[in-house]
Backbone bond lengths (Angstrom), bond angles and torsions (degrees), N, CA, C in turn:
res aa  C-N    CA-C-N  psi(-1)  N-CA   C-N-CA  omega(-1)  CA-C   N-CA-C  phi
1 M - - - 1.451 - - 1.531 108.61 -
2 T 1.317 117.61 132.25 1.456 123.12 -179.21 1.520 109.69 -97.88
3 M 1.352 115.37 135.18 1.463 119.83 179.24 1.521 108.96 -87.58
4 P 1.346 116.09 146.31 1.465 118.69 176.96 1.526 110.82 -60.82
5 S 1.326 117.07 151.52 1.463 121.28 -175.67 1.520 113.04 -63.78
6 H 1.348 118.12 -27.19 1.468 119.06 -179.33 1.522 112.30 -66.69
7 I 1.314 117.40 -21.47 1.471 121.02 177.44 1.524 109.82 -63.75
8 D 1.343 117.01 -37.35 1.458 121.23 179.58 1.523 111.63 -61.13
9 E 1.313 116.65 -34.02 1.460 121.13 -177.15 1.520 112.95 -90.36
10 K 1.300 117.75 -8.50 1.460 121.84 -175.58 1.532 111.65 -57.71
11 A 1.313 118.05 -46.83 1.461 121.38 -179.22 1.518 111.11 -62.80
12 V 1.317 117.39 -39.77 1.466 121.61 179.25 1.518 110.42 -65.21
13 V 1.322 116.64 -44.20 1.466 121.34 -180.00 1.522 110.53 -64.91
14 L 1.318 117.45 -45.20 1.464 120.57 179.30 1.526 111.26 -62.71
15 K 1.320 117.69 -38.85 1.468 121.08 177.64 1.524 110.29 -62.60
16 R 1.318 116.30 -41.91 1.465 120.96 178.73 1.535 110.62 -63.58
17 F 1.327 117.41 -42.69 1.470 120.68 177.45 1.528 111.39 -61.98
18 R 1.326 117.42 -41.02 1.468 120.33 178.52 1.522 111.32 -63.13
19 R 1.319 116.55 -39.18 1.462 120.90 178.39 1.534 110.05 -64.96
20 I 1.321 117.10 -44.26 1.462 121.05 177.96 1.523 110.36 -61.73
21 E 1.323 116.41 -43.50 1.458 120.92 178.85 1.528 110.59 -58.32
22 G 1.311 117.36 -43.39 1.459 121.23 178.90 1.514 112.08 -65.51
23 Q 1.339 116.35 -37.37 1.460 120.14 179.69 1.523 111.37 -68.14
24 V 1.308 117.18 -31.48 1.462 121.31 -179.56 1.523 111.10 -81.82
25 R 1.301 117.28 -32.26 1.460 121.43 -175.68 1.528 112.23 -60.41
26 G 1.333 118.50 -40.88 1.464 121.13 -179.03 1.518 112.91 -62.36
27 P 1.330 118.67 -55.83 1.463 119.37 177.24 1.525 113.10 -61.76
28 Q 1.332 117.45 -34.13 1.468 120.31 177.44 1.525 110.09 -61.00
29 R 1.324 116.67 -45.04 1.461 121.11 178.70 1.530 110.32 -61.90
30 M 1.329 116.39 -41.12 1.458 119.96 -179.72 1.530 111.10 -63.93
31 V 1.322 117.47 -39.38 1.462 120.78 177.54 1.528 109.66 -65.23
32 E 1.324 116.63 -43.79 1.464 120.24 178.65 1.525 111.62 -60.24
33 E 1.332 116.41 -32.21 1.470 121.32 -179.52 1.528 112.12 -91.16
34 D 1.353 116.87 10.65 1.466 122.55 179.25 1.527 112.85 57.05
35 A 1.312 116.59 40.29 1.466 120.72 177.10 1.521 109.55 -66.40
36 Y 1.301 116.06 152.04 1.456 122.45 177.46 1.522 108.81 -62.12
37 C 1.328 118.14 136.15 1.467 121.44 -171.69 1.527 112.98 -59.23
38 I 1.316 118.74 -33.77 1.468 120.77 177.59 1.527 110.37 -62.93
39 N 1.330 117.38 -37.57 1.464 120.48 178.08 1.524 111.19 -65.58
40 I 1.338 115.99 -36.43 1.465 119.97 177.88 1.526 109.52 -66.10
41 L 1.330 116.52 -44.76 1.472 120.57 178.80 1.527 110.77 -62.37
42 D 1.328 116.71 -43.71 1.458 121.05 179.12 1.524 110.93 -59.53
43 D 1.323 116.17 -43.93 1.464 120.91 178.84 1.533 109.89 -61.37
44 H 1.320 116.15 -43.84 1.468 120.19 179.99 1.528 110.61 -62.95
45 L 1.326 116.46 -45.99 1.470 119.56 -179.02 1.520 110.92 -61.21
46 N 1.331 116.67 -43.29 1.465 120.36 -177.27 1.522 113.01 -70.35
47 H 1.327 117.84 -29.81 1.460 119.36 -175.07 1.523 114.14 -103.90
48 C 1.307 117.68 -29.84 1.463 119.33 -172.60 1.526 114.00 -111.53
49 V 1.312 117.92 -13.54 1.455 120.00 -176.67 1.525 111.61 -108.86
50 V 1.307 117.28 -35.66 1.469 120.92 -174.34 1.532 112.05 -57.97
51 N 1.310 118.12 -48.19 1.468 120.20 -176.73 1.525 112.95 -65.53
52 P 1.347 119.03 -47.19 1.473 117.38 177.19 1.526 112.87 -62.25
53 V 1.325 117.46 -35.93 1.464 119.80 178.82 1.529 109.69 -65.76
54 A 1.325 116.64 -41.42 1.463 119.98 178.67 1.530 111.08 -63.80
55 A 1.342 116.81 -33.47 1.458 120.81 179.83 1.524 111.88 -76.11
56 G 1.330 116.64 -24.47 1.461 120.72 178.97 1.513 112.92 76.99
57 G 1.292 115.36 -171.28 1.460 121.18 177.34 1.513 113.60 78.85
58 Q 1.327 115.71 -163.52 1.460 122.13 -176.72 1.527 111.51 -64.28
59 G 1.325 117.69 -35.10 1.467 120.41 178.24 1.517 111.66 -58.83
60 A 1.312 116.51 -40.17 1.468 121.32 177.98 1.519 110.17 -64.94
61 D 1.319 116.87 -45.83 1.461 120.93 178.90 1.523 111.07 -60.16
62 D 1.332 116.67 -42.66 1.464 120.95 -179.75 1.530 111.21 -61.94
63 K 1.326 116.68 -44.23 1.464 120.12 -178.41 1.524 111.78 -68.45
64 I 1.309 117.53 -38.69 1.469 120.31 178.02 1.524 109.84 -66.09
65 N 1.327 117.59 -42.94 1.465 120.58 177.33 1.522 111.47 -62.04
66 E 1.323 116.45 -40.84 1.463 121.16 178.36 1.526 110.34 -62.19
67 A 1.316 117.52 -48.01 1.467 121.55 -179.35 1.527 110.82 -64.05
68 T 1.321 117.28 -40.30 1.455 120.98 178.59 1.526 111.06 -62.38
69 A 1.322 116.86 -41.37 1.468 120.93 178.78 1.523 111.40 -63.78
70 V 1.320 116.50 -40.88 1.474 120.14 178.89 1.524 110.22 -64.16
71 I 1.310 116.66 -45.31 1.470 120.24 179.86 1.529 110.02 -62.58
72 A 1.322 117.46 -40.92 1.471 120.56 178.57 1.529 110.60 -62.55
73 R 1.322 117.62 -40.11 1.470 119.65 177.07 1.502 111.73 -64.80
74 M 1.332 116.94 -39.48 1.466 120.27 179.28 1.520 111.23 -65.20
75 V 1.313 117.46 -38.75 1.468 121.87 -178.77 1.525 110.47 -66.54
76 R 1.338 116.28 -38.22 1.465 120.40 -179.50 1.513 113.25 -71.45
77 S 1.330 117.65 -27.11 1.475 119.39 -175.18 1.497 113.24 -83.53
């Protein structure tokens, strides 16, 4: 019996979701604890942006654009 091809990617996709969940959990906890917004941004940059930037490519560009947009919103408020 042959397994569908999406089964092969299931473990990779689930691993990626777990990583995203972990990246969101830290800032979520900081918001719940009323952490200063700069500390939340710093935590996000150190944990969610550094690795994609080091890897390069479109992922790096996406994360830098995301961080730039957040900083621009903070400056305007």
